C-alpha positions as CSV (number, residue, x, y, z in Angstrom):
1,M,5.7,24.3,24.1
2,T,4.0,22.6,27.0
3,A,4.5,19.0,28.0
4,T,0.9,18.3,26.7
5,E,1.7,19.9,23.3
6,T,5.0,18.0,23.1
7,R,3.2,14.7,23.7
8,L,0.5,15.6,21.2
9,A,3.1,16.3,18.5
10,R,5.1,13.2,19.3
11,D,2.0,10.9,19.2
12,W,0.9,12.6,16.0
13,L,4.2,11.9,14.3
14,D,4.1,8.3,15.3
15,W,0.6,8.0,13.9
16,H,1.5,9.9,10.7
17,E,4.5,7.6,10.0
18,R,2.2,4.5,10.4
19,R,-0.3,6.2,8.1
20,E,2.3,6.7,5.4
21,E,3.6,3.1,5.7
22,E,0.0,1.9,5.1
23,L,-0.1,4.0,1.9
24,R,3.2,2.5,0.8
25,A,1.9,-1.1,1.0
26,P,2.7,-3.0,-2.2
27,H,-1.0,-3.3,-3.2
28,G,-2.3,-0.3,-1.3
29,W,-4.1,2.7,-2.7
30,L,-1.0,4.2,-4.3
31,S,-0.6,1.1,-6.4
32,L,-3.7,1.6,-8.5
33,T,-3.0,2.0,-12.3
34,A,-6.4,1.4,-14.0
35,L,-10.2,1.1,-13.4
36,H,-12.2,-0.9,-16.1
37,W,-16.0,-1.1,-15.9
38,L,-17.5,-4.4,-17.1
39,G,-20.4,-5.1,-19.3
40,P,-22.5,-8.2,-20.1
41,D,-20.2,-9.3,-23.0
42,A,-16.8,-10.9,-22.3
43,A,-14.1,-8.4,-23.0
44,A,-10.3,-8.0,-22.7
45,F,-8.6,-4.9,-21.3
46,P,-5.1,-3.5,-21.8
47,D,-2.5,-5.2,-19.7
48,V,-5.1,-7.3,-17.9
49,P,-4.9,-11.1,-18.5
50,G,-8.1,-13.0,-19.3
51,R,-11.6,-12.0,-20.5
52,W,-14.2,-10.6,-18.1
53,R,-17.9,-9.9,-18.0
54,A,-20.6,-8.9,-15.5
55,T,-23.2,-11.7,-15.4
56,G,-26.1,-9.5,-14.4
57,D,-27.0,-11.6,-11.4
58,G,-24.5,-10.5,-8.8
59,G,-21.3,-12.1,-10.3
60,V,-18.4,-11.6,-12.6
61,E,-17.1,-14.3,-14.9
62,L,-13.4,-14.6,-15.6
63,T,-12.1,-16.8,-18.4
64,A,-8.3,-17.5,-18.5
65,D,-5.8,-20.1,-19.4
66,G,-3.5,-20.2,-16.3
67,E,-2.2,-16.6,-16.5
68,V,-4.0,-15.6,-13.3
69,S,-4.9,-17.3,-10.0
70,V,-7.5,-17.0,-7.3
71,D,-6.6,-18.0,-3.8
72,G,-3.4,-19.5,-5.1
73,E,-5.1,-21.7,-7.7
74,P,-4.5,-21.0,-11.4
75,V,-7.6,-20.2,-13.4
76,R,-8.1,-22.5,-16.4
77,G,-11.5,-22.1,-18.0
78,T,-14.2,-19.9,-16.5
79,V,-14.7,-19.0,-12.8
80,R,-17.4,-16.9,-11.1
81,L,-16.5,-14.2,-8.7
82,E,-18.9,-12.4,-6.4
83,P,-17.7,-9.1,-5.0
84,V,-19.9,-7.3,-2.4
85,D,-21.1,-3.8,-2.9
86,G,-19.1,-1.2,-1.0
87,L,-16.5,-3.7,0.3
88,P,-12.9,-4.5,-0.8
89,G,-13.1,-6.6,-3.9
90,V,-12.0,-10.2,-4.8
91,L,-8.3,-10.3,-5.6
92,V,-7.0,-12.1,-8.7
93,A,-3.2,-12.5,-8.8
94,A,-1.4,-11.7,-12.1
95,G,2.3,-11.9,-11.3
96,E,3.2,-9.2,-8.8
97,R,0.0,-7.3,-9.7
98,R,-3.4,-7.9,-8.2
99,I,-6.6,-7.4,-10.2
100,E,-9.3,-6.4,-7.8
101,V,-12.9,-7.2,-8.8
102,V,-15.2,-4.7,-7.2
103,R,-18.9,-4.1,-7.1
104,R,-20.2,-0.5,-6.7
105,T,-24.0,-0.2,-6.6
106,D,-25.0,-2.3,-9.6
107,G,-21.7,-1.7,-11.5
108,Y,-18.8,-4.1,-11.6
109,A,-15.2,-3.1,-12.3
110,L,-11.6,-4.3,-12.4
111,R,-9.1,-2.2,-10.4
112,V,-5.4,-3.0,-11.2
113,R,-3.0,-2.8,-8.2
114,D,0.6,-2.7,-9.3
115,P,3.5,-2.3,-6.9
116,Q,5.5,-0.5,-9.7
117,A,2.8,2.2,-10.1
118,P,4.5,5.6,-10.3
119,T,2.2,7.0,-7.6
120,R,3.7,4.4,-5.3
121,T,7.3,4.3,-6.3
122,T,7.6,8.2,-6.3
123,F,5.6,8.7,-3.1
124,D,7.5,10.8,-0.6
125,G,4.8,11.4,2.1
126,V,1.6,13.2,2.7
127,P,1.7,17.0,3.4
128,A,-0.1,18.0,6.6
129,F,-0.9,21.2,8.6
130,P,1.2,21.8,11.7
131,V,-0.1,19.9,14.8
132,D,-2.0,22.3,17.0
133,A,-3.8,21.5,20.3
134,A,-6.5,24.1,19.3
135,W,-7.8,21.4,16.9
136,V,-8.4,18.9,19.7
137,V,-12.0,19.4,21.0
138,E,-14.6,17.6,23.0
139,G,-17.8,16.7,21.3
140,R,-21.1,15.1,22.3
141,F,-22.6,12.2,20.4
142,E,-26.4,12.1,20.1
143,P,-27.4,8.6,18.8
144,Y,-30.4,8.0,16.6
145,P,-33.0,5.6,18.1
146,E,-32.0,3.3,15.2
147,P,-29.1,3.5,12.7
148,R,-30.1,5.0,9.4
149,R,-29.0,3.9,6.0
150,I,-28.4,7.1,3.9
151,T,-27.4,7.7,0.3
152,V,-24.4,9.8,-0.8
153,G,-22.8,10.4,-4.2
154,A,-19.4,9.3,-5.3
155,V,-16.4,10.7,-7.1
156,V,-17.5,8.6,-10.1
157,D,-20.5,10.0,-11.8
158,G,-23.6,7.8,-11.6
159,L,-22.5,5.8,-8.5
160,S,-24.0,6.0,-5.1
161,H,-22.8,4.8,-1.7
162,F,-25.0,3.8,1.2
163,P,-23.3,4.4,4.5
164,T,-25.0,3.9,7.9
165,A,-25.5,7.0,10.0
166,L,-25.5,6.4,13.8
167,G,-26.3,9.9,15.1
168,V,-25.0,13.4,15.3
169,V,-21.8,14.7,16.9
170,R,-22.0,18.3,18.2
171,F,-18.9,20.4,19.1
172,A,-17.3,23.8,18.9
173,V,-14.2,24.4,16.8
174,G,-12.7,27.5,15.3
175,G,-15.0,29.6,17.5
176,A,-18.2,28.2,15.9
177,E,-20.7,25.6,16.9
178,Q,-20.7,22.7,14.5
179,E,-22.4,19.3,14.0
180,L,-21.7,16.3,11.8
181,L,-23.4,13.1,11.0
182,A,-21.5,10.2,12.5
183,L,-21.1,7.1,10.3
184,T,-20.0,3.6,10.9
185,G,-16.4,2.8,10.1
186,K,-14.4,-0.3,9.3
187,G,-13.9,-1.0,13.0
188,A,-14.8,0.5,16.3
189,G,-15.5,4.2,16.7
190,L,-17.3,6.9,14.7
191,R,-16.4,8.1,11.3
192,L,-16.8,11.8,10.4
193,H,-16.7,12.4,6.7
194,F,-16.9,16.1,5.9
195,R,-15.9,19.2,3.9
196,D,-14.8,22.5,5.3
197,A,-13.8,25.9,4.1
198,T,-10.4,24.5,3.0
199,S,-11.9,21.9,0.7
200,G,-10.9,22.4,-2.9
201,T,-8.1,24.8,-2.0
202,S,-5.5,23.5,0.5
203,T,-7.3,20.2,1.0
204,Y,-9.0,17.7,-1.3
205,G,-12.3,19.0,-2.7
206,G,-14.1,15.7,-2.1
207,G,-13.7,16.0,1.6
208,R,-11.7,14.3,4.3
209,T,-12.4,11.8,7.0
210,L,-11.7,11.3,10.7
211,V,-12.3,8.3,13.0
212,V,-12.9,9.1,16.7
213,D,-13.1,6.6,19.5
214,E,-16.4,5.3,20.8
215,P,-18.2,7.9,23.1
216,D,-18.1,7.4,26.8
217,A,-21.1,6.6,29.0
218,R,-22.1,10.3,28.9
219,G,-21.8,10.5,25.1
220,R,-18.6,12.5,25.2
221,V,-16.1,12.1,22.4
222,R,-12.5,13.4,21.9
223,I,-12.1,14.8,18.4
224,D,-8.5,15.3,17.3
225,F,-8.8,17.0,13.9
226,N,-5.0,16.8,13.5
227,R,-5.6,13.2,12.5
228,T,-8.0,14.1,9.6
229,V,-7.0,12.1,6.5
230,N,-7.6,12.1,2.8
231,L,-9.7,9.5,1.1
232,P,-8.0,7.3,-1.5
233,C,-9.5,9.4,-4.3
234,A,-7.2,12.3,-3.3
235,F,-4.2,10.2,-4.4
236,T,-5.5,8.3,-7.4
237,A,-8.1,8.7,-10.2
238,Y,-8.9,5.0,-10.0
239,A,-10.8,5.0,-6.7
240,T,-14.6,5.2,-6.3
241,C,-14.8,7.0,-3.0
242,P,-18.1,8.3,-1.5
243,L,-18.7,12.0,-1.1
244,P,-19.5,13.4,2.4
245,P,-23.2,13.6,3.4
246,A,-24.5,17.0,2.1
247,E,-25.0,18.3,5.7
248,N,-21.5,17.5,6.7
249,R,-19.9,20.8,5.9
250,L,-18.0,22.7,8.6
251,T,-18.3,26.5,8.4
252,V,-14.7,27.1,9.4
253,A,-11.4,26.5,7.6
254,L,-10.1,23.4,9.3
255,E,-6.4,23.9,8.9
256,A,-5.6,20.5,10.5
257,G,-4.7,17.1,9.3
258,E,-3.7,16.1,5.8
259,C,-3.4,18.6,3.0
260,L,-3.9,18.2,-0.7
261,P,-1.3,15.7,-2.0
262,A,1.4,17.2,-4.1
């Protein structure tokens, strides 16, 4: 193993350990135990304090008698919550659990986050392919004149997501020329959300995602597919993840990054 390969493997291991620690967070994705969709009539749900309803005008009403709190203040009576489509929801505390109120398209739901969820307490890591320098390639980013809002499906039937496409990244990997739509991410850089020939076999069928650094002045980007990760929906049935853009399908078996969780 060369010095470059040794450093690549060491850096990947540090990154992978941080990734697993994020997944282990008390109220992270592994803590989800339920997803309840709301209707216009106030309703109670199993193991969820209070009564809840979607108001039909962008909000959710919660009625409680002190069993839950918002921003540290117990809820006594009825309060209005206003989650934003596509963003993390409003958190309502119920003991050590958190009830996340989310909006997805025009639907509203409660997502229960419980540190004692079996998916979290029994978690022993994310399987991954061996690190290989062959999966580190240079690409070229070709930006659109203006960002484009696109529509993609979701792992939940009937939902849509509306990511912003910034342009196209072109590169060669596995002996074949490829291109992917580049989307905005949560922070800096470009997000590549794709399927490949491993999807649905050794990797999650709904696709995986990779964040790459901002392109340099010449549009060049370094793409390290060893850092490809699963979306939350690979770990839990209670996520509402987007599917990749239809055109984001690699023609090769990308045996790099995270595998299908055990």
